[in-house]
Biopython code that builds the backbone (N, CA, C, O; Angstrom):
import numpy as np
from Bio.PDB.StructureBuilder import StructureBuilder

atoms = [
    (1, "UNK", "N", (267.740, 232.046, 160.328)),
    (1, "UNK", "CA", (266.442, 231.407, 160.490)),
    (1, "UNK", "C", (266.045, 231.465, 161.973)),
    (1, "UNK", "O", (266.868, 231.227, 162.856)),
    (2, "UNK", "N", (264.776, 231.783, 162.226)),
    (2, "UNK", "CA", (264.257, 231.848, 163.575)),
    (2, "UNK", "C", (263.096, 230.862, 163.683)),
    (2, "UNK", "O", (262.277, 230.746, 162.772)),
    (3, "UNK", "N", (263.038, 230.160, 164.798)),
    (3, "UNK", "CA", (261.980, 229.198, 165.086)),
    (3, "UNK", "C", (261.327, 229.634, 166.398)),
    (3, "UNK", "O", (262.003, 229.823, 167.409)),
    (4, "UNK", "N", (260.032, 229.786, 166.366)),
    (4, "UNK", "CA", (259.309, 230.142, 167.557)),
    (4, "UNK", "C", (258.275, 229.088, 167.929)),
    (4, "UNK", "O", (257.605, 228.531, 167.060)),
    (5, "UNK", "N", (258.151, 228.822, 169.211)),
    (5, "UNK", "CA", (257.130, 227.888, 169.686)),
    (5, "UNK", "C", (256.264, 228.567, 170.726)),
    (5, "UNK", "O", (256.710, 229.453, 171.456)),
    (6, "UNK", "N", (255.023, 228.135, 170.778)),
    (6, "UNK", "CA", (254.059, 228.686, 171.702)),
    (6, "UNK", "C", (253.240, 227.537, 172.268)),
    (6, "UNK", "O", (252.667, 226.746, 171.518)),
    (7, "UNK", "N", (253.185, 227.446, 173.594)),
    (7, "UNK", "CA", (252.349, 226.454, 174.265)),
    (7, "UNK", "C", (251.164, 227.173, 174.877)),
    (7, "UNK", "O", (251.334, 228.092, 175.678)),
    (8, "UNK", "N", (249.965, 226.758, 174.502)),
    (8, "UNK", "CA", (248.743, 227.373, 175.005)),
    (8, "UNK", "C", (247.983, 226.334, 175.846)),
    (8, "UNK", "O", (247.535, 225.312, 175.325)),
    (9, "UNK", "N", (247.847, 226.603, 177.125)),
    (9, "UNK", "CA", (247.082, 225.750, 178.016)),
    (9, "UNK", "C", (245.679, 226.331, 178.115)),
    (9, "UNK", "O", (245.494, 227.440, 178.615)),
    (10, "UNK", "N", (244.682, 225.573, 177.634)),
    (10, "UNK", "CA", (243.332, 226.116, 177.599)),
    (10, "UNK", "C", (242.374, 225.237, 178.385)),
    (10, "UNK", "O", (242.549, 224.023, 178.493)),
    (11, "UNK", "N", (241.367, 225.882, 178.923)),
    (11, "UNK", "CA", (240.258, 225.200, 179.613)),
    (11, "UNK", "C", (239.072, 225.283, 178.696)),
    (11, "UNK", "O", (238.669, 226.372, 178.288)),
    (12, "UNK", "N", (238.511, 224.144, 178.368)),
    (12, "UNK", "CA", (237.371, 224.088, 177.453)),
    (12, "UNK", "C", (236.075, 224.274, 178.225)),
    (12, "UNK", "O", (236.022, 224.002, 179.424)),
    (13, "UNK", "N", (235.057, 224.724, 177.566)),
    (13, "UNK", "CA", (233.777, 224.995, 178.216)),
    (13, "UNK", "C", (233.069, 223.708, 178.624)),
    (13, "UNK", "O", (233.662, 222.864, 179.296)),
    (14, "UNK", "N", (231.826, 223.551, 178.233)),
    (14, "UNK", "CA", (230.971, 222.429, 178.633)),
    (14, "UNK", "C", (231.341, 221.193, 177.819)),
    (14, "UNK", "O", (230.695, 220.882, 176.819)),
    (15, "UNK", "N", (232.382, 220.495, 178.256)),
    (15, "UNK", "CA", (232.861, 219.287, 177.566)),
    (15, "UNK", "C", (232.790, 218.140, 178.552)),
    (15, "UNK", "O", (233.318, 218.238, 179.659)),
    (16, "UNK", "N", (232.142, 217.054, 178.162)),
    (16, "UNK", "CA", (231.955, 215.919, 179.081)),
    (16, "UNK", "C", (232.609, 214.635, 178.589)),
    (16, "UNK", "O", (232.554, 213.617, 179.279)),
    (17, "UNK", "N", (233.216, 214.660, 177.433)),
    (17, "UNK", "CA", (233.854, 213.430, 176.918)),
    (17, "UNK", "C", (235.048, 213.824, 176.061)),
    (17, "UNK", "O", (235.198, 214.981, 175.668)),
    (18, "UNK", "N", (235.886, 212.849, 175.783)),
    (18, "UNK", "CA", (237.026, 213.089, 174.891)),
    (18, "UNK", "C", (236.568, 213.360, 173.473)),
    (18, "UNK", "O", (237.229, 214.090, 172.735)),
    (19, "UNK", "N", (235.439, 212.780, 173.082)),
    (19, "UNK", "CA", (234.892, 213.019, 171.750)),
    (19, "UNK", "C", (234.457, 214.488, 171.624)),
    (19, "UNK", "O", (234.722, 215.129, 170.607)),
    (20, "UNK", "N", (233.796, 215.011, 172.651)),
    (20, "UNK", "CA", (233.400, 216.432, 172.624)),
    (20, "UNK", "C", (234.653, 217.310, 172.647)),
    (20, "UNK", "O", (234.685, 218.355, 171.997)),
    (21, "UNK", "N", (235.670, 216.902, 173.380)),
    (21, "UNK", "CA", (236.906, 217.658, 173.425)),
    (21, "UNK", "C", (237.519, 217.755, 172.027)),
    (21, "UNK", "O", (237.927, 218.836, 171.603)),
    (22, "UNK", "N", (237.583, 216.637, 171.315)),
    (22, "UNK", "CA", (238.133, 216.659, 169.955)),
    (22, "UNK", "C", (237.327, 217.598, 169.064)),
    (22, "UNK", "O", (237.898, 218.323, 168.249)),
    (23, "UNK", "N", (236.016, 217.590, 169.212)),
    (23, "UNK", "CA", (235.198, 218.448, 168.347)),
    (23, "UNK", "C", (235.333, 219.921, 168.728)),
    (23, "UNK", "O", (235.013, 220.797, 167.925)),
    (24, "UNK", "N", (235.801, 220.203, 169.941)),
    (24, "UNK", "CA", (236.035, 221.589, 170.340)),
    (24, "UNK", "C", (237.433, 222.064, 169.938)),
    (24, "UNK", "O", (237.618, 223.224, 169.571)),
    (25, "UNK", "N", (238.417, 221.157, 170.009)),
    (25, "UNK", "CA", (239.798, 221.538, 169.718)),
    (25, "UNK", "C", (240.063, 221.591, 168.215)),
    (25, "UNK", "O", (240.816, 222.447, 167.751)),
    (26, "UNK", "N", (239.457, 220.696, 167.462)),
    (26, "UNK", "CA", (239.717, 220.597, 166.015)),
    (26, "UNK", "C", (239.492, 221.936, 165.270)),
    (26, "UNK", "O", (240.333, 222.302, 164.449)),
    (27, "UNK", "N", (238.411, 222.671, 165.519)),
    (27, "UNK", "CA", (238.254, 223.970, 164.830)),
    (27, "UNK", "C", (239.307, 225.029, 165.200)),
    (27, "UNK", "O", (239.692, 225.861, 164.378)),
    (28, "UNK", "N", (239.753, 224.973, 166.444)),
    (28, "UNK", "CA", (240.800, 225.922, 166.870)),
    (28, "UNK", "C", (242.093, 225.636, 166.113)),
    (28, "UNK", "O", (242.741, 226.547, 165.598)),
    (29, "UNK", "N", (242.455, 224.362, 166.053)),
    (29, "UNK", "CA", (243.669, 223.980, 165.344)),
    (29, "UNK", "C", (243.562, 224.352, 163.864)),
    (29, "UNK", "O", (244.504, 224.896, 163.286)),
    (30, "UNK", "N", (242.419, 224.059, 163.259)),
    (30, "UNK", "CA", (242.238, 224.362, 161.825)),
    (30, "UNK", "C", (242.309, 225.873, 161.568)),
    (30, "UNK", "O", (242.898, 226.306, 160.578)),
    (31, "UNK", "N", (241.715, 226.670, 162.453)),
    (31, "UNK", "CA", (241.735, 228.120, 162.269)),
    (31, "UNK", "C", (243.167, 228.658, 162.346)),
    (31, "UNK", "O", (243.561, 229.493, 161.532)),
    (32, "UNK", "N", (243.929, 228.188, 163.306)),
    (32, "UNK", "CA", (245.307, 228.674, 163.442)),
    (32, "UNK", "C", (246.143, 228.278, 162.207)),
    (32, "UNK", "O", (246.929, 229.078, 161.699)),
    (33, "UNK", "N", (245.964, 227.055, 161.743)),
    (33, "UNK", "CA", (246.707, 226.643, 160.532)),
    (33, "UNK", "C", (246.345, 227.470, 159.326)),
    (33, "UNK", "O", (247.212, 227.925, 158.580)),
    (34, "UNK", "N", (245.036, 227.662, 159.141)),
    (34, "UNK", "CA", (244.553, 228.366, 157.955)),
    (34, "UNK", "C", (244.914, 229.864, 157.978)),
    (34, "UNK", "O", (245.381, 230.401, 156.974)),
    (35, "UNK", "N", (244.704, 230.518, 159.090)),
    (35, "UNK", "CA", (244.881, 231.965, 159.141)),
    (35, "UNK", "C", (246.342, 232.409, 159.311)),
    (35, "UNK", "O", (246.729, 233.474, 158.832)),
    (36, "UNK", "N", (247.144, 231.593, 159.990)),
    (36, "UNK", "CA", (248.492, 232.048, 160.336)),
    (36, "UNK", "C", (249.596, 231.217, 159.720)),
    (36, "UNK", "O", (250.773, 231.531, 159.898)),
    (37, "UNK", "N", (249.248, 230.171, 159.004)),
    (37, "UNK", "CA", (250.240, 229.330, 158.310)),
    (37, "UNK", "C", (251.302, 228.833, 159.294)),
    (37, "UNK", "O", (252.501, 228.999, 159.066)),
    (38, "UNK", "N", (250.851, 228.231, 160.375)),
    (38, "UNK", "CA", (251.738, 227.665, 161.412)),
    (38, "UNK", "C", (251.458, 226.182, 161.555)),
    (38, "UNK", "O", (250.434, 225.676, 161.094)),
    (39, "UNK", "N", (252.381, 225.502, 162.198)),
    (39, "UNK", "CA", (252.149, 224.109, 162.576)),
    (39, "UNK", "C", (251.504, 224.105, 163.964)),
    (39, "UNK", "O", (251.964, 224.789, 164.878)),
    (40, "UNK", "N", (250.430, 223.322, 164.102)),
    (40, "UNK", "CA", (249.676, 223.280, 165.349)),
    (40, "UNK", "C", (249.305, 221.846, 165.659)),
    (40, "UNK", "O", (248.967, 221.074, 164.762)),
    (41, "UNK", "N", (249.368, 221.491, 166.939)),
    (41, "UNK", "CA", (248.922, 220.164, 167.358)),
    (41, "UNK", "C", (248.473, 220.218, 168.823)),
    (41, "UNK", "O", (248.942, 221.039, 169.611)),
    (42, "UNK", "N", (247.552, 219.318, 169.154)),
    (42, "UNK", "CA", (247.216, 219.124, 170.558)),
    (42, "UNK", "C", (248.356, 218.302, 171.167)),
    (42, "UNK", "O", (248.577, 217.157, 170.773)),
    (43, "UNK", "N", (249.061, 218.870, 172.103)),
    (43, "UNK", "CA", (250.325, 218.286, 172.541)),
    (43, "UNK", "C", (250.335, 217.882, 174.013)),
    (43, "UNK", "O", (251.364, 217.420, 174.507)),
    (44, "UNK", "N", (249.246, 218.039, 174.710)),
    (44, "UNK", "CA", (249.247, 217.658, 176.103)),
    (44, "UNK", "C", (247.846, 217.605, 176.687)),
    (44, "UNK", "O", (246.887, 218.013, 176.033)),
    (45, "UNK", "N", (247.716, 217.110, 177.905)),
    (45, "UNK", "CA", (246.448, 216.896, 178.577)),
    (45, "UNK", "C", (245.512, 216.054, 177.718)),
    (45, "UNK", "O", (244.312, 216.316, 177.634)),
    (46, "UNK", "N", (246.090, 215.036, 177.084)),
    (46, "UNK", "CA", (245.297, 214.248, 176.134)),
    (46, "UNK", "C", (244.186, 213.435, 176.778)),
    (46, "UNK", "O", (243.177, 213.161, 176.129)),
    (47, "UNK", "N", (244.339, 213.048, 178.013)),
    (47, "UNK", "CA", (243.310, 212.233, 178.650)),
    (47, "UNK", "C", (242.337, 213.051, 179.519)),
    (47, "UNK", "O", (241.410, 212.492, 180.105)),
    (48, "UNK", "N", (242.548, 214.354, 179.598)),
    (48, "UNK", "CA", (241.639, 215.215, 180.370)),
    (48, "UNK", "C", (240.538, 215.748, 179.469)),
    (48, "UNK", "O", (240.798, 216.114, 178.322)),
    (49, "UNK", "N", (239.335, 215.796, 179.965)),
    (49, "UNK", "CA", (238.179, 216.212, 179.145)),
    (49, "UNK", "C", (238.148, 217.712, 178.889)),
    (49, "UNK", "O", (237.855, 218.142, 177.774)),
    (50, "UNK", "N", (238.441, 218.495, 179.888)),
    (50, "UNK", "CA", (238.222, 219.940, 179.765)),
    (50, "UNK", "C", (239.507, 220.748, 179.586)),
    (50, "UNK", "O", (239.444, 221.976, 179.518)),
    (51, "UNK", "N", (240.664, 220.103, 179.509)),
    (51, "UNK", "CA", (241.923, 220.819, 179.325)),
    (51, "UNK", "C", (242.553, 220.388, 178.009)),
    (51, "UNK", "O", (242.379, 219.252, 177.568)),
    (52, "UNK", "N", (243.277, 221.296, 177.394)),
    (52, "UNK", "CA", (244.046, 220.975, 176.197)),
    (52, "UNK", "C", (245.305, 221.832, 176.193)),
    (52, "UNK", "O", (245.278, 223.005, 176.566)),
    (53, "UNK", "N", (246.388, 221.236, 175.773)),
    (53, "UNK", "CA", (247.629, 221.953, 175.581)),
    (53, "UNK", "C", (247.909, 221.976, 174.080)),
    (53, "UNK", "O", (248.144, 220.935, 173.465)),
    (54, "UNK", "N", (247.881, 223.166, 173.505)),
    (54, "UNK", "CA", (248.102, 223.305, 172.078)),
    (54, "UNK", "C", (249.522, 223.789, 171.839)),
    (54, "UNK", "O", (249.962, 224.762, 172.450)),
    (55, "UNK", "N", (250.230, 223.120, 170.961)),
    (55, "UNK", "CA", (251.544, 223.532, 170.567)),
    (55, "UNK", "C", (251.523, 224.178, 169.210)),
    (55, "UNK", "O", (250.953, 223.635, 168.264)),
    (56, "UNK", "N", (252.151, 225.356, 169.104)),
    (56, "UNK", "CA", (252.180, 226.121, 167.860)),
    (56, "UNK", "C", (253.643, 226.389, 167.517)),
    (56, "UNK", "O", (254.430, 226.745, 168.395)),
    (57, "UNK", "N", (254.016, 226.219, 166.237)),
    (57, "UNK", "CA", (255.383, 226.510, 165.808)),
    (57, "UNK", "C", (255.366, 227.313, 164.528)),
    (57, "UNK", "O", (254.545, 227.091, 163.638)),
    (58, "UNK", "N", (256.314, 228.273, 164.455)),
    (58, "UNK", "CA", (256.463, 229.114, 163.272)),
    (58, "UNK", "C", (257.940, 229.263, 162.944)),
    (58, "UNK", "O", (258.785, 229.310, 163.839)),
    (59, "UNK", "N", (258.238, 229.335, 161.667)),
    (59, "UNK", "CA", (259.627, 229.493, 161.197)),
    (59, "UNK", "C", (259.638, 230.659, 160.201)),
    (59, "UNK", "O", (258.771, 230.755, 159.333)),
    (60, "UNK", "N", (260.632, 231.540, 160.341)),
    (60, "UNK", "CA", (260.782, 232.662, 159.416)),
    (60, "UNK", "C", (262.227, 233.158, 159.424)),
    (60, "UNK", "O", (263.021, 232.783, 160.287)),
    (61, "UNK", "N", (262.544, 233.977, 158.482)),
    (61, "UNK", "CA", (263.898, 234.543, 158.402)),
    (61, "UNK", "C", (264.084, 235.685, 159.404)),
    (61, "UNK", "O", (265.213, 236.048, 159.735)),
    (62, "UNK", "N", (262.983, 236.243, 159.879)),
    (62, "UNK", "CA", (263.033, 237.401, 160.790)),
    (62, "UNK", "C", (262.394, 237.051, 162.123)),
    (62, "UNK", "O", (261.256, 236.584, 162.153)),
    (63, "UNK", "N", (263.093, 237.264, 163.213)),
    (63, "UNK", "CA", (262.574, 236.963, 164.541)),
    (63, "UNK", "C", (261.367, 237.787, 164.913)),
    (63, "UNK", "O", (260.472, 237.294, 165.599)),
    (64, "UNK", "N", (261.319, 239.023, 164.480)),
    (64, "UNK", "CA", (260.176, 239.888, 164.769)),
    (64, "UNK", "C", (258.895, 239.337, 164.138)),
    (64, "UNK", "O", (257.817, 239.386, 164.732)),
    (65, "UNK", "N", (259.042, 238.812, 162.917)),
    (65, "UNK", "CA", (257.859, 238.226, 162.238)),
    (65, "UNK", "C", (257.356, 236.991, 163.006)),
    (65, "UNK", "O", (256.148, 236.793, 163.135)),
    (66, "UNK", "N", (258.261, 236.180, 163.505)),
    (66, "UNK", "CA", (257.864, 235.007, 164.280)),
    (66, "UNK", "C", (257.124, 235.450, 165.535)),
    (66, "UNK", "O", (256.089, 234.877, 165.878)),
    (67, "UNK", "N", (257.635, 236.447, 166.212)),
    (67, "UNK", "CA", (256.972, 236.967, 167.428)),
    (67, "UNK", "C", (255.578, 237.499, 167.109)),
    (67, "UNK", "O", (254.630, 237.240, 167.849)),
    (68, "UNK", "N", (255.452, 238.241, 166.012)),
    (68, "UNK", "CA", (254.153, 238.787, 165.611)),
    (68, "UNK", "C", (253.140, 237.667, 165.320)),
    (68, "UNK", "O", (251.982, 237.750, 165.729)),
    (69, "UNK", "N", (253.581, 236.634, 164.622)),
    (69, "UNK", "CA", (252.692, 235.521, 164.290)),
    (69, "UNK", "C", (252.238, 234.815, 165.555)),
    (69, "UNK", "O", (251.055, 234.519, 165.716)),
    (70, "UNK", "N", (253.199, 234.539, 166.473)),
    (70, "UNK", "CA", (252.803, 233.855, 167.726)),
    (70, "UNK", "C", (251.904, 234.727, 168.588)),
    (70, "UNK", "O", (250.993, 234.210, 169.235)),
    (71, "UNK", "N", (252.136, 236.028, 168.615)),
    (71, "UNK", "CA", (251.253, 236.953, 169.311)),
    (71, "UNK", "C", (249.827, 236.875, 168.756)),
    (71, "UNK", "O", (248.854, 236.829, 169.509)),
    (72, "UNK", "N", (249.726, 236.862, 167.435)),
    (72, "UNK", "CA", (248.411, 236.807, 166.785)),
    (72, "UNK", "C", (247.710, 235.497, 167.087)),
    (72, "UNK", "O", (246.495, 235.478, 167.284)),
    (73, "UNK", "N", (248.455, 234.400, 167.127)),
    (73, "UNK", "CA", (247.868, 233.094, 167.461)),
    (73, "UNK", "C", (247.334, 233.104, 168.887)),
    (73, "UNK", "O", (246.237, 232.615, 169.157)),
    (74, "UNK", "N", (248.126, 233.667, 169.794)),
    (74, "UNK", "CA", (247.685, 233.745, 171.206)),
    (74, "UNK", "C", (246.423, 234.575, 171.333)),
    (74, "UNK", "O", (245.495, 234.191, 172.044)),
    (75, "UNK", "N", (246.381, 235.717, 170.646)),
    (75, "UNK", "CA", (245.181, 236.573, 170.702)),
    (75, "UNK", "C", (243.953, 235.859, 170.105)),
    (75, "UNK", "O", (242.839, 236.008, 170.607)),
    (76, "UNK", "N", (244.169, 235.086, 169.033)),
    (76, "UNK", "CA", (243.049, 234.387, 168.408)),
    (76, "UNK", "C", (242.449, 233.351, 169.342)),
    (76, "UNK", "O", (241.228, 233.218, 169.428)),
    (77, "UNK", "N", (243.307, 232.615, 170.042)),
    (77, "UNK", "CA", (242.781, 231.614, 170.967)),
    (77, "UNK", "C", (242.148, 232.279, 172.194)),
    (77, "UNK", "O", (241.095, 231.845, 172.662)),
    (78, "UNK", "N", (242.785, 233.324, 172.709)),
    (78, "UNK", "CA", (242.243, 234.021, 173.894)),
    (78, "UNK", "C", (240.911, 234.667, 173.580)),
    (78, "UNK", "O", (240.078, 234.822, 174.473)),
    (79, "UNK", "N", (240.690, 235.046, 172.337)),
    (79, "UNK", "CA", (239.444, 235.701, 171.959)),
    (79, "UNK", "C", (238.287, 234.753, 171.678)),
    (79, "UNK", "O", (237.174, 235.212, 171.418)),
    (80, "UNK", "N", (238.511, 233.479, 171.722)),
    (80, "UNK", "CA", (237.421, 232.524, 171.483)),
    (80, "UNK", "C", (236.580, 232.382, 172.742)),
    (80, "UNK", "O", (237.118, 232.129, 173.820)),
    (81, "UNK", "N", (235.265, 232.543, 172.616)),
    (81, "UNK", "CA", (234.418, 232.524, 173.823)),
    (81, "UNK", "C", (234.269, 231.142, 174.458)),
    (81, "UNK", "O", (233.937, 231.046, 175.640)),
    (82, "UNK", "N", (234.506, 230.073, 173.702)),
    (82, "UNK", "CA", (234.277, 228.739, 174.254)),
    (82, "UNK", "C", (235.474, 228.187, 175.028)),
    (82, "UNK", "O", (235.391, 227.096, 175.594)),
    (83, "UNK", "N", (236.582, 228.924, 175.059)),
    (83, "UNK", "CA", (237.753, 228.471, 175.820)),
    (83, "UNK", "C", (238.271, 229.586, 176.705)),
    (83, "UNK", "O", (238.053, 230.772, 176.456)),
    (84, "UNK", "N", (238.963, 229.162, 177.747)),
    (84, "UNK", "CA", (239.637, 230.114, 178.631)),
    (84, "UNK", "C", (241.131, 229.831, 178.543)),
    (84, "UNK", "O", (241.571, 228.714, 178.815)),
    (85, "UNK", "N", (241.893, 230.816, 178.175)),
    (85, "UNK", "CA", (243.348, 230.659, 178.080)),
    (85, "UNK", "C", (243.929, 230.739, 179.482)),
    (85, "UNK", "O", (243.868, 231.784, 180.130)),
    (86, "UNK", "N", (244.498, 229.620, 179.950)),
    (86, "UNK", "CA", (245.058, 229.563, 181.300)),
    (86, "UNK", "C", (246.484, 230.081, 181.338)),
    (86, "UNK", "O", (246.858, 230.815, 182.253)),
    (87, "UNK", "N", (247.289, 229.697, 180.336)),
    (87, "UNK", "CA", (248.660, 230.172, 180.273)),
    (87, "UNK", "C", (249.186, 230.073, 178.844)),
    (87, "UNK", "O", (248.689, 229.304, 178.021)),
    (88, "UNK", "N", (250.188, 230.864, 178.590)),
    (88, "UNK", "CA", (250.874, 230.863, 177.273)),
    (88, "UNK", "C", (252.368, 230.945, 177.559)),
    (88, "UNK", "O", (252.832, 231.806, 178.306)),
    (89, "UNK", "N", (253.105, 230.032, 176.947)),
    (89, "UNK", "CA", (254.552, 230.011, 177.108)),
    (89, "UNK", "C", (255.187, 229.979, 175.738)),
    (89, "UNK", "O", (254.754, 229.217, 174.873)),
    (90, "UNK", "N", (256.190, 230.779, 175.529)),
    (90, "UNK", "CA", (256.822, 230.839, 174.212)),
    (90, "UNK", "C", (258.331, 230.756, 174.298)),
    (90, "UNK", "O", (258.941, 231.092, 175.313)),
    (91, "UNK", "N", (258.924, 230.291, 173.183)),
    (91, "UNK", "CA", (260.376, 230.273, 173.046)),
    (91, "UNK", "C", (260.718, 230.717, 171.631)),
    (91, "UNK", "O", (259.978, 230.454, 170.683)),
    (92, "UNK", "N", (261.840, 231.386, 171.510)),
    (92, "UNK", "CA", (262.326, 231.823, 170.210)),
    (92, "UNK", "C", (263.794, 231.402, 170.092)),
    (92, "UNK", "O", (264.628, 231.763, 170.923)),
    (93, "UNK", "N", (264.081, 230.644, 169.057)),
    (93, "UNK", "CA", (265.447, 230.191, 168.796)),
    (93, "UNK", "C", (265.951, 230.900, 167.546)),
    (93, "UNK", "O", (265.263, 230.944, 166.526)),
    (94, "UNK", "N", (267.152, 231.452, 167.632)),
    (94, "UNK", "CA", (267.731, 232.164, 166.513)),
    (94, "UNK", "C", (269.008, 231.531, 166.026)),
    (94, "UNK", "O", (269.366, 230.438, 166.466)),
    (95, "UNK", "N", (269.699, 232.193, 165.129)),
    (95, "UNK", "CA", (270.917, 231.622, 164.545)),
    (95, "UNK", "C", (272.018, 231.329, 165.583)),
    (95, "UNK", "O", (272.843, 230.442, 165.365)),
    (96, "UNK", "N", (272.037, 232.042, 166.672)),
    (96, "UNK", "CA", (273.101, 231.845, 167.656)),
    (96, "UNK", "C", (272.789, 230.731, 168.661)),
    (96, "UNK", "O", (273.649, 230.369, 169.464)),
    (97, "UNK", "N", (271.578, 230.191, 168.625)),
    (97, "UNK", "CA", (271.171, 229.147, 169.601)),
    (97, "UNK", "C", (271.612, 227.769, 169.175)),
    (97, "UNK", "O", (271.352, 226.792, 169.877)),
]
sb = StructureBuilder()
sb.init_structure("model")
sb.init_model(0)
sb.init_chain("A")
sb.init_seg("    ")
for serial, (resi, resn, name, xyz) in enumerate(atoms, 1):
    if name == "N":
        sb.init_residue(resn, " ", resi, " ")
    sb.init_atom(name, np.array(xyz, "f"), 0.0, 1.0, " ", f" {name:<3s}", serial, name[0])
structure = sb.get_structure()
C-alpha cells in the first residue's frame, strides 16, 4: 500500500473576507474530490484572506498511480485562473516506511 500527500499553497485572487475565501476554496476542493477521488481539506492559513493551504491525500496499491494522481491534482489547481500556485510539496510513503 502506498500513501501520497500533497500540500498546495495557493494565493487567491480578489478576496477581501474569510467568507469570500470559503466560496473560492470550496469549488476547488469539490473538483479535486470529484475528479480524482482523493481526500482534500483546507489545512492551513485559515485566518488569512488571500492564502490557502490545501492538503490532498491518495492511497493505492501502486506508488506510480499515487504519483500520477497527485500530479494531476497539482496541474488542476495550477490551471485555475482565479488562484496562483505558490508551492507544492509532496510525500510518498510505501510498504518499507
